C-alpha positions in Angstrom: 150.1 -170.2 -112.7 149.9 -171.0 -109.0 153.0 -173.1 -109.3 154.8 -170.3 -111.0 153.7 -167.9 -108.2 154.8 -170.4 -105.6 158.2 -170.7 -107.2 158.6 -166.9 -107.4 157.6 -166.6 -103.8 160.1 -169.2 -102.7 162.8 -167.5 -104.9 162.0 -164.1 -103.3 162.1 -165.6 -99.8 165.5 -167.3 -100.5 166.9 -164.1 -101.9 165.7 -162.1 -98.9 167.2 -164.6 -96.5 170.5 -164.6 -98.4 170.6 -160.8 -98.3 169.9 -160.7 -94.6 172.7 -163.2 -94.0 175.1 -161.3 -96.2 174.4 -158.0 -94.3 174.8 -159.7 -90.9 178.1 -161.3 -92.0 179.4 -158.0 -93.3 178.4 -156.3 -90.1 180.2 -158.9 -88.0 183.3 -158.7 -90.1 183.4 -154.9 -89.8 182.9 -155.1 -86.0 185.8 -157.7 -85.7 188.1 -155.5 -87.9 187.3 -152.5 -85.7 188.0 -154.5 -82.5 191.3 -155.7 -83.9 192.2 -152.1 -84.9 191.3 -150.9 -81.4 193.4 -153.6 -79.7 196.4 -152.8 -81.9 196.1 -149.1 -81.2 195.9 -149.8 -77.4 198.9 -152.1 -77.5 200.9 -149.5 -79.4 199.9 -146.8 -76.9 200.9 -149.0 -73.9 204.4 -149.8 -75.2 206.4 -147.1 -77.0 208.5 -148.5 -79.8 212.2 -149.1 -78.9 214.3 -146.7 -80.7 217.7 -147.6 -79.5 219.4 -150.7 -78.2 222.9 -151.2 -76.7 224.1 -154.7 -77.4 227.1 -156.8 -78.3 228.6 -156.7 -81.7 231.9 -158.4 -82.7 233.2 -158.3 -79.1 232.3 -154.7 -78.5 229.3 -152.7 -77.3 227.4 -151.2 -80.1 224.3 -148.9 -80.6 221.5 -150.1 -82.8 218.5 -148.1 -84.1 215.1 -149.8 -84.0 215.3 -153.4 -85.0 218.4 -152.9 -87.3 220.7 -155.9 -87.7 223.8 -153.7 -88.1 224.9 -151.1 -85.6 224.9 -147.4 -86.4 227.8 -146.9 -83.9 230.3 -149.3 -82.4 231.6 -148.1 -79.1 235.1 -148.4 -77.9 234.1 -150.7 -75.1 235.6 -154.2 -75.2 233.1 -156.6 -73.6 235.7 -158.9 -72.1 236.9 -156.0 -69.9 233.5 -155.5 -68.3 232.1 -157.2 -65.2 230.1 -160.3 -66.0 226.8 -158.8 -65.0 227.3 -155.8 -67.3 228.5 -158.1 -70.1 225.4 -160.3 -69.8 223.0 -157.2 -69.8 224.7 -155.9 -73.0 224.6 -159.3 -74.7 220.8 -159.6 -74.0 220.4 -156.0 -75.2 219.5 -152.8 -73.3 216.7 -150.9 -74.8 216.2 -147.1 -74.6 213.3 -145.0 -75.9 215.5 -142.1 -77.0 219.1 -141.3 -77.7 219.1 -139.0 -74.6 217.9 -141.9 -72.4 220.7 -144.1 -73.9 223.3 -141.3 -73.2 222.2 -141.1 -69.6 222.6 -144.8 -69.2 226.1 -144.7 -70.7 227.1 -141.8 -68.5 225.8 -143.6 -65.4 227.6 -146.8 -66.5 230.9 -145.1 -67.0 
């Protein structure tokens, strides 16, 4: 009988230790997930998403929305006619946060 009580006590102790470890692990996991979420939110707040990009497309300047691979508008600006510095900037891509910002850039550039 004492042997049985001893086994029950050991089993109960093992189950208690397992439960404590499980709770601690779950708490750490939740904390890590929260930290990751906070870091992502902070990074998103620091850098607004690029909405428009002016870059080269088939020898011309073109406007792209977001990270699209195809332009939504191809401009009537032949890249070979531009000064080398402007051509390089367009080939690298010029980002703008809004269409208005992009329009201002194009007006200043003309």
